[in-house]
PAFIKOL-787885 format. One record per residue (C-alpha): residue number from 1; residue in three letters; x, z, y. Coordinates in nm, 3 decimals. Example, Ala and Ser with C-alpha at 12.3 -4.5 7.8 and 13.67 -1.06 7.14 Angstrom:
# PAFIKOL-787885
(1,ALA,(1.230,0.780,-0.450)) (2,SER,(1.367,0.714,-0.106)) 
# end
This chain:
# PAFIKOL-787885
(1,UNK,(0.209,-3.571,0.000)) (2,UNK,(-0.052,-3.463,0.276)) (3,UNK,(-0.420,-3.461,0.248)) (4,UNK,(-0.689,-3.474,0.434)) (5,UNK,(-0.744,-3.138,0.494)) (6,UNK,(-0.413,-3.059,0.688)) (7,UNK,(-0.406,-3.007,1.051)) (8,UNK,(-0.237,-2.928,1.320)) (9,UNK,(-0.033,-2.651,1.346)) (10,UNK,(-0.199,-2.568,1.680)) (11,UNK,(-0.514,-2.474,1.549)) (12,UNK,(-0.673,-2.488,1.894)) (13,UNK,(-0.988,-2.518,1.678)) (14,UNK,(-0.998,-2.116,1.552)) (15,UNK,(-1.307,-1.918,1.714)) (16,UNK,(-1.363,-1.527,1.698)) (17,UNK,(-1.038,-1.442,1.794)) (18,UNK,(-0.974,-1.119,1.706)) (19,UNK,(-0.863,-0.895,1.991)) (20,UNK,(-0.627,-0.600,2.004)) (21,UNK,(-0.540,-0.682,1.593)) (22,UNK,(-0.201,-0.578,1.529)) (23,UNK,(0.065,-0.881,1.451)) (24,UNK,(0.308,-0.745,1.248)) (25,UNK,(0.272,-0.413,1.025)) (26,UNK,(0.491,-0.188,0.853)) (27,UNK,(0.849,-0.084,0.928)) (28,UNK,(1.160,-0.245,0.845)) (29,UNK,(1.566,-0.267,0.900)) (30,UNK,(1.907,-0.503,0.847)) (31,UNK,(2.272,-0.524,0.724)) (32,UNK,(2.639,-0.409,0.753)) (33,UNK,(2.648,-0.083,1.002)) (34,UNK,(2.864,-0.127,1.248)) (35,UNK,(2.957,0.112,1.529)) (36,UNK,(2.823,-0.180,1.779)) (37,UNK,(2.527,-0.214,1.736)) (38,UNK,(2.448,-0.480,1.957)) (39,UNK,(2.425,-0.717,1.695)) (40,UNK,(2.125,-0.534,1.523)) (41,UNK,(1.882,-0.653,1.830)) (42,UNK,(1.829,-1.007,1.852)) (43,UNK,(1.923,-1.153,2.185)) (44,UNK,(1.656,-1.394,2.229)) (45,UNK,(1.409,-1.523,2.008)) (46,UNK,(1.638,-1.821,1.956)) (47,UNK,(1.870,-1.591,1.751)) (48,UNK,(1.589,-1.388,1.617)) (49,UNK,(1.460,-1.717,1.410)) (50,UNK,(1.845,-1.789,1.323)) (51,UNK,(1.869,-1.466,1.187)) (52,UNK,(1.581,-1.459,0.983)) (53,UNK,(1.684,-1.818,0.873)) (54,UNK,(1.995,-1.692,0.767)) (55,UNK,(1.853,-1.377,0.586)) (56,UNK,(1.585,-1.600,0.429)) (57,UNK,(1.855,-1.832,0.295)) (58,UNK,(2.033,-1.553,0.144)) (59,UNK,(1.723,-1.343,0.007)) (60,UNK,(1.618,-1.687,-0.168)) (61,UNK,(1.986,-1.758,-0.317)) (62,UNK,(1.995,-1.386,-0.448)) (63,UNK,(1.654,-1.441,-0.586)) (64,UNK,(1.762,-1.778,-0.793)) (65,UNK,(2.074,-1.592,-0.891)) (66,UNK,(1.857,-1.355,-1.011)) (67,UNK,(1.605,-1.586,-1.216)) (68,UNK,(1.348,-1.400,-1.002)) (69,UNK,(1.037,-1.578,-0.831)) (70,UNK,(1.102,-1.629,-0.479)) (71,UNK,(0.826,-1.443,-0.296)) (72,UNK,(0.866,-1.318,0.043)) (73,UNK,(0.753,-1.097,0.355)) (74,UNK,(0.816,-1.203,0.661)) (75,UNK,(0.772,-0.914,0.989)) (76,UNK,(0.852,-1.160,1.277)) (77,UNK,(0.853,-1.017,1.636)) (78,UNK,(0.655,-1.298,1.828)) (79,UNK,(0.768,-1.284,2.207)) (80,UNK,(0.527,-1.249,2.452)) (81,UNK,(0.333,-1.535,2.611)) (82,UNK,(0.547,-1.717,2.938)) (83,UNK,(0.272,-1.596,3.184)) (84,UNK,(0.258,-1.253,3.053)) (85,UNK,(0.271,-1.023,3.398)) (86,UNK,(0.432,-0.666,3.406)) (87,UNK,(0.114,-0.509,3.491)) (88,UNK,(-0.094,-0.674,3.174)) (89,UNK,(-0.237,-0.414,2.981)) (90,UNK,(-0.302,-0.646,2.671)) (91,UNK,(-0.079,-0.920,2.693)) (92,UNK,(-0.252,-1.066,2.387)) (93,UNK,(-0.601,-1.064,2.513)) (94,UNK,(-0.700,-1.380,2.274)) (95,UNK,(-0.568,-1.172,1.970)) (96,UNK,(-0.439,-1.330,1.668)) (97,UNK,(-0.630,-1.701,1.798)) (98,UNK,(-0.398,-1.695,2.086)) (99,UNK,(-0.092,-1.608,1.907)) (100,UNK,(-0.137,-1.827,1.654)) (101,UNK,(0.031,-2.193,1.879)) (102,UNK,(0.322,-1.981,1.932)) (103,UNK,(0.357,-1.851,1.590)) (104,UNK,(0.319,-2.106,1.371)) (105,UNK,(0.587,-2.353,1.572)) (106,UNK,(0.792,-2.075,1.524)) (107,UNK,(0.716,-2.056,1.156)) (108,UNK,(0.772,-2.433,1.147)) (109,UNK,(1.118,-2.386,1.262)) (110,UNK,(1.202,-2.123,0.992)) (111,UNK,(1.077,-2.324,0.688)) (112,UNK,(1.289,-2.606,0.864)) (113,UNK,(1.584,-2.385,0.869)) (114,UNK,(1.517,-2.299,0.536)) (115,UNK,(1.441,-2.615,0.320)) (116,UNK,(1.714,-2.826,0.190)) (117,UNK,(1.712,-3.196,0.364)) (118,UNK,(1.328,-3.126,0.517)) (119,UNK,(1.089,-3.403,0.521)) (120,UNK,(0.991,-3.458,0.930)) (121,UNK,(0.686,-3.271,0.947)) (122,UNK,(0.536,-2.971,0.813)) (123,UNK,(0.191,-2.974,0.699)) (124,UNK,(-0.046,-2.727,0.764)) (125,UNK,(-0.411,-2.635,0.693)) (126,UNK,(-0.662,-2.372,0.795)) (127,UNK,(-0.735,-2.080,0.550)) (128,UNK,(-0.989,-1.885,0.746)) (129,UNK,(-1.104,-1.974,1.131)) (130,UNK,(-1.244,-1.645,1.135)) (131,UNK,(-0.944,-1.460,1.037)) (132,UNK,(-0.693,-1.682,1.216)) (133,UNK,(-0.478,-1.750,0.881)) (134,UNK,(-0.302,-2.073,0.801)) (135,UNK,(-0.155,-2.244,0.531)) (136,UNK,(0.184,-2.420,0.601)) (137,UNK,(0.417,-2.611,0.344)) (138,UNK,(0.765,-2.787,0.425)) (139,UNK,(0.840,-3.058,0.164)) (140,UNK,(1.167,-3.109,0.105)) (141,UNK,(1.334,-3.482,0.054)) (142,UNK,(1.536,-3.422,-0.250)) (143,UNK,(1.279,-3.263,-0.485)) (144,UNK,(0.900,-3.095,-0.458)) (145,UNK,(1.133,-2.804,-0.658)) (146,UNK,(1.295,-2.722,-0.288)) (147,UNK,(0.983,-2.704,-0.110)) (148,UNK,(0.897,-2.359,0.071)) (149,UNK,(0.499,-2.260,0.167)) (150,UNK,(0.376,-1.992,0.384)) (151,UNK,(0.083,-1.837,0.461)) (152,UNK,(0.051,-1.729,0.835)) (153,UNK,(-0.160,-1.381,0.896)) (154,UNK,(-0.298,-1.341,0.546)) (155,UNK,(-0.555,-1.067,0.550)) (156,UNK,(-0.711,-0.867,0.298)) (157,UNK,(-1.009,-1.124,0.275)) (158,UNK,(-0.685,-1.362,0.162)) (159,UNK,(-0.627,-1.210,-0.167)) (160,UNK,(-0.797,-1.469,-0.373)) (161,UNK,(-0.605,-1.726,-0.146)) (162,UNK,(-0.285,-1.585,-0.186)) (163,UNK,(-0.347,-1.604,-0.604)) (164,UNK,(-0.467,-1.926,-0.587)) (165,UNK,(-0.169,-2.013,-0.375)) (166,UNK,(0.069,-1.848,-0.550)) (167,UNK,(-0.025,-2.007,-0.830)) (168,UNK,(-0.012,-2.361,-0.693)) (169,UNK,(0.351,-2.288,-0.548)) (170,UNK,(0.403,-2.254,-0.905)) (171,UNK,(0.789,-2.068,-0.992)) (172,UNK,(0.997,-2.230,-0.907)) (173,UNK,(0.927,-2.254,-0.510)) (174,UNK,(0.932,-2.018,-0.258)) (175,UNK,(0.638,-1.854,-0.106)) (176,UNK,(0.618,-1.612,0.188)) (177,UNK,(0.368,-1.384,0.368)) (178,UNK,(0.447,-1.423,0.794)) (179,UNK,(0.335,-1.142,0.952)) (180,UNK,(0.075,-1.020,0.682)) (181,UNK,(-0.205,-0.814,0.828)) (182,UNK,(-0.207,-0.542,0.554)) (183,UNK,(0.052,-0.230,0.504)) (184,UNK,(-0.047,-0.110,0.145)) (185,UNK,(-0.279,-0.120,-0.116)) (186,UNK,(-0.538,0.140,0.067)) (187,UNK,(-0.593,-0.135,0.273)) (188,UNK,(-0.804,-0.373,0.035)) (189,UNK,(-1.032,-0.112,-0.031)) (190,UNK,(-1.163,0.066,-0.308)) (191,UNK,(-1.212,-0.136,-0.665)) (192,UNK,(-0.885,-0.379,-0.549)) (193,UNK,(-0.606,-0.151,-0.607)) (194,UNK,(-0.462,-0.273,-0.893)) (195,UNK,(-0.502,-0.622,-0.858)) (196,UNK,(-0.352,-0.650,-0.517)) (197,UNK,(-0.052,-0.473,-0.669)) (198,UNK,(-0.022,-0.703,-0.952)) (199,UNK,(-0.087,-1.008,-0.726)) (200,UNK,(0.113,-0.882,-0.388)) (201,UNK,(0.274,-0.531,-0.420)) (202,UNK,(0.441,-0.604,-0.710)) (203,UNK,(0.591,-0.898,-0.662)) (204,UNK,(0.697,-0.964,-0.307)) (205,UNK,(0.944,-0.826,-0.162)) (206,UNK,(1.101,-0.873,0.254)) (207,UNK,(1.335,-1.163,0.341)) (208,UNK,(1.309,-1.039,0.690)) (209,UNK,(1.217,-0.859,0.967)) (210,UNK,(1.238,-0.718,1.324)) (211,UNK,(1.037,-0.465,1.464)) (212,UNK,(0.993,-0.236,1.732)) (213,UNK,(0.773,0.111,1.782)) (214,UNK,(0.764,0.470,1.903)) (215,UNK,(0.933,0.702,1.662)) (216,UNK,(0.901,1.080,1.831)) (217,UNK,(0.868,0.879,2.144)) (218,UNK,(1.159,0.689,2.137)) (219,UNK,(1.165,0.293,2.173)) (220,UNK,(1.280,0.218,1.813)) (221,UNK,(1.400,-0.067,1.663)) (222,UNK,(1.422,-0.135,1.315)) (223,UNK,(1.521,-0.490,1.115)) (224,UNK,(1.566,-0.598,0.752)) (225,UNK,(1.843,-0.878,0.672)) (226,UNK,(1.916,-0.932,0.319)) (227,UNK,(1.974,-0.725,0.162)) (228,UNK,(1.983,-0.391,0.391)) (229,UNK,(1.770,-0.238,0.626)) (230,UNK,(1.914,-0.121,0.985)) (231,UNK,(1.792,0.104,1.271)) (232,UNK,(1.891,0.228,1.609)) (233,UNK,(1.641,0.352,1.928)) (234,UNK,(1.710,0.226,2.285)) (235,UNK,(1.825,0.466,2.562)) (236,UNK,(1.741,0.347,2.904)) (237,UNK,(1.672,0.601,3.142)) (238,UNK,(1.994,0.610,3.249)) (239,UNK,(2.008,0.343,3.533)) (240,UNK,(2.344,0.375,3.596)) (241,UNK,(2.428,0.291,3.191)) (242,UNK,(2.204,0.081,3.191)) (243,UNK,(2.020,-0.007,2.823)) (244,UNK,(2.197,0.203,2.560)) (245,UNK,(2.156,0.103,2.139)) (246,UNK,(2.231,0.403,1.957)) (247,UNK,(2.246,0.339,1.564)) (248,UNK,(2.033,0.554,1.384)) (249,UNK,(2.030,0.537,0.955)) (250,UNK,(2.288,0.344,0.774)) (251,UNK,(2.220,0.084,0.585)) (252,UNK,(1.999,0.093,0.268)) (253,UNK,(1.828,-0.177,0.054)) (254,UNK,(1.447,0.092,0.115)) (255,UNK,(1.309,0.059,0.410)) (256,UNK,(1.357,0.451,0.553)) (257,UNK,(1.055,0.663,0.570)) (258,UNK,(0.928,0.800,0.958)) (259,UNK,(1.049,1.123,0.850)) (260,UNK,(1.408,1.060,0.759)) (261,UNK,(1.432,0.830,1.121)) (262,UNK,(1.304,1.142,1.324)) (263,UNK,(1.518,1.376,1.149)) (264,UNK,(1.793,1.153,1.269)) (265,UNK,(1.679,1.098,1.615)) (266,UNK,(1.652,1.496,1.636)) (267,UNK,(2.017,1.521,1.566)) (268,UNK,(2.150,1.213,1.785)) (269,UNK,(1.901,1.260,2.047)) (270,UNK,(1.831,1.647,2.036)) (271,UNK,(1.698,1.653,2.346)) (272,UNK,(1.347,1.478,2.419)) (273,UNK,(1.261,1.145,2.599)) (274,UNK,(1.068,1.308,2.895)) (275,UNK,(1.340,1.586,2.934)) (276,UNK,(1.619,1.351,2.979)) (277,UNK,(1.452,1.195,3.200)) (278,UNK,(1.428,1.519,3.421)) (279,UNK,(1.743,1.583,3.385)) (280,UNK,(1.863,1.230,3.497)) (281,UNK,(1.613,1.330,3.807)) (282,UNK,(1.766,1.671,3.916)) (283,UNK,(2.139,1.470,3.913)) (284,UNK,(2.039,1.260,4.169)) (285,UNK,(1.858,1.483,4.364)) (286,UNK,(1.515,1.314,4.339)) 
# end
């Protein structure tokens, strides 16, 4: 069932890399709140992949039980390339084109993990070289209804392609938007708000996410593992205590707002990071 248009997942042919373009947009979070939040943060890329597979599998099953289409976003935190140095200002100087080989390998592994009896190879083809966007299909050896499709790095210029592929995938198969390059309808520009809501925002929901960003200057981690979002901040200014994960909001089915996260951080960490570092230095006589 392959076509001549399908190309290697490495896609070394991509030109015009989009340097400094965001890999993952949006804030999202995981399930079951527990006192020990070490389980919130994946300990390795392999663990992140395993958790993505588990969460997506649960999300797909949930969609089937509800009689809904399986349409999901995945925000995956791509690990830095092995050659990254501590002094590097931008670990991805080649932008999405540099990330693509790493992301495609990860995506293929995830697709195999959520497909029932997957075929040995995952088919892929370039949708846009300039935007570094690709289309992947993992076929099932049981039935075409169990095939899983994904679009890697879809951007605002791929709205037509998303709609076309969605129709091709049909109601019974799963479609994933992996590390989408848009956040909200306004990103699509004037005149496309209603259409992009109909094609994307009203139909897709999260299947898995792991993100990190700064909230009130704190290293904040958010994850989504079906069906809940969860959050924590990482504190490592105390060298004696080492890295600590401090839980924030309890699990919830909707994404927490920046304001709610900031309010919770103010409760659990009244002193800002710069003050805590100053106090640590003074206590140790620096």
